[in-house]
C-alpha positions as CSV (number, residue, x, y, z in Angstrom):
1,X,92.6,95.1,66.1
2,X,91.1,93.8,69.3
3,X,88.3,90.8,69.9
4,X,86.5,90.2,72.8
5,X,85.2,87.3,74.0
6,X,82.6,85.8,76.8
7,X,81.6,82.5,78.1
8,X,78.6,82.6,79.5
9,X,78.6,79.3,81.5
10,X,82.3,80.5,83.2
11,X,81.8,84.2,83.0
12,X,85.2,84.4,81.8
13,X,86.2,87.4,79.5
14,X,89.1,87.5,77.0
15,X,90.5,90.5,74.8
16,X,92.0,89.4,71.5
17,X,95.0,91.7,69.9
18,X,95.9,89.5,67.0
19,X,98.1,92.0,65.1
20,X,100.9,92.2,68.4
21,X,99.3,88.6,68.9
22,X,98.0,89.1,73.2
23,X,95.5,87.4,74.9
24,X,94.4,89.1,78.0
25,X,91.9,87.2,80.1
26,X,89.3,87.7,83.0
27,X,88.6,84.7,85.5
28,X,86.7,84.4,89.1
29,X,89.0,83.1,91.1
30,X,87.0,80.8,93.8
31,X,86.9,83.4,96.3
32,X,84.6,85.9,94.4
33,X,87.5,87.8,93.1
34,X,88.4,88.1,89.7
35,X,92.0,87.6,87.3
36,X,93.5,88.9,85.1
37,X,96.4,87.1,83.3
38,X,98.2,87.8,79.6
39,X,99.4,85.5,77.3
40,X,101.7,86.2,74.6
41,X,99.6,83.6,72.0
42,X,102.6,83.4,69.1
43,X,105.3,82.4,71.9
44,X,102.5,80.3,73.6
45,X,102.7,81.2,77.0
46,X,101.3,83.3,80.0
47,X,103.3,86.1,82.0
48,X,104.3,85.1,85.2
49,X,101.7,88.1,86.9
50,X,98.6,88.0,88.2
51,X,95.9,91.4,88.8
52,X,93.1,90.4,91.2
53,X,89.8,93.0,91.4
54,X,87.5,92.5,93.8
55,X,84.7,93.6,90.7
56,X,84.3,92.5,87.5
57,X,84.3,96.2,85.5
58,X,87.9,97.0,86.8
59,X,89.7,93.9,86.0
60,X,87.8,93.7,82.9
61,X,89.0,97.7,82.0
62,X,92.4,96.9,83.2
63,X,92.2,93.1,81.0
64,X,91.1,95.5,78.0
65,X,94.1,98.1,78.4
66,X,96.5,95.3,78.0
67,X,96.2,94.6,74.8
68,X,94.2,97.6,73.4
C-alpha cells in the first residue's frame, strides 16, 4: 500500500510503500528544479542516486512509479 504526503510549507512530496519499505521523495532544489530520491526505510538508507526534473509534475510521477 502506498501513502502520499505533501508538505505545504516546503512543497515536498513523499510516497511511502509500507509493504516494501520504500520511500520516494520529491524535494525542490535551490535552482528551482526537483530532485527525486529513494530510501529503503527498513535499512534506513537512502540509495546513492538522485534524478532531477525541471517540473514538479514529472518529478512526482517518477517518484510515485518508484514505489508503486
